[in-house]
N, C-alpha and C positions, 0 to 999 in steps of 0.2 A: 679248513685246514689244508685242503688240496690246493686252494688258491695261493696260500703262502708258500707252499713247496714249489709251485710253478714260478712265482716271483723269485724265490731263492735260486732256482735253477737258472733263470734268465740272468739274474745279477751275477751269479758265478760265471756264466758263460761270457759275460761282458768283462769280467775281471781277469786277473792273472790265474794261471793254473797252479795250484798249490799241492804239495805232497804232505800227508799227515806227519807231524813231528811229535816225538815223545818229549814231554816236559814234566816237571815236578808238579805236585798238587798245588804248591804255593804259587808257582808260575801260572798255572791254569786259573787259579782264583784271581790273580792280578789281570790276566787277559780278559776274564769275564767282567771284572770291575771297570777296567779302563778302556776296553774294546780295542786295545793295541797290543801287539802288532796284528796285522791282518794275516790270515792263514788258517790252516787246519791243524788242530792240536788234540792230543789225548794224554791221559795220565792214568796210572793204576791207583785205585783207592782200595785199601784193604787187600784181602786175599783173592777176592773173586769179582771185583767190580772195576770196570773201566769207564772213564768219563771222557766223552768226545765233545769238542767244541769247534764248531764251524764259524770262524770269525773272518771268513773270506770277504764278507761285505761289511764288516764292522758291527754286525748285529749279535754276535756271540750266541748262536743257536747251540743249545746244550742237550745232550742225551746221555743216559746211563746204559751200560751194556754188561752182560755177563761174560762176554768173550772179546778178545782183542780183534779177532777176525771180523765179527759183526760191527765192532766200533769203526774199524778202518773202512769197511765196506760202506757204512753209512756216511762217513766223511767224504768218500769219493763219489757217492751216488745219492744226491739229495732226494731222488724219487723213491728210494728204498724206505719201507716202513720199518721203524726200529722194532726188533723183537721185544716181547713183553718183559720189561724190567722197569716198572713204573716207580 
C-alpha cells in the first residue's frame, strides 16, 4: 500500500497541480467510470459522508470521509492516511 502512495505522489508531482472541485454524485460516478476529466473531486453523499476522488493521474483513487476537512486534506496530500471510514 505504501508503495502505491509513493507512486501516486510521484505521478501527481509530475502532473499539473489541481485544486479539489465540488461536483454532484452523478458527475463523480461518471469521473470514476470514464477516468475523465483529470483532477481532484469530491461530493457529499447523504448527510454525513463525503466521497473524494483523486483522478489527477487518471486512476480515480477513491475514499470515503466523515468530514469535508479530512476529504480535502486527503485530496491535497496523498501521504495522508484516510481516517477510519471503511
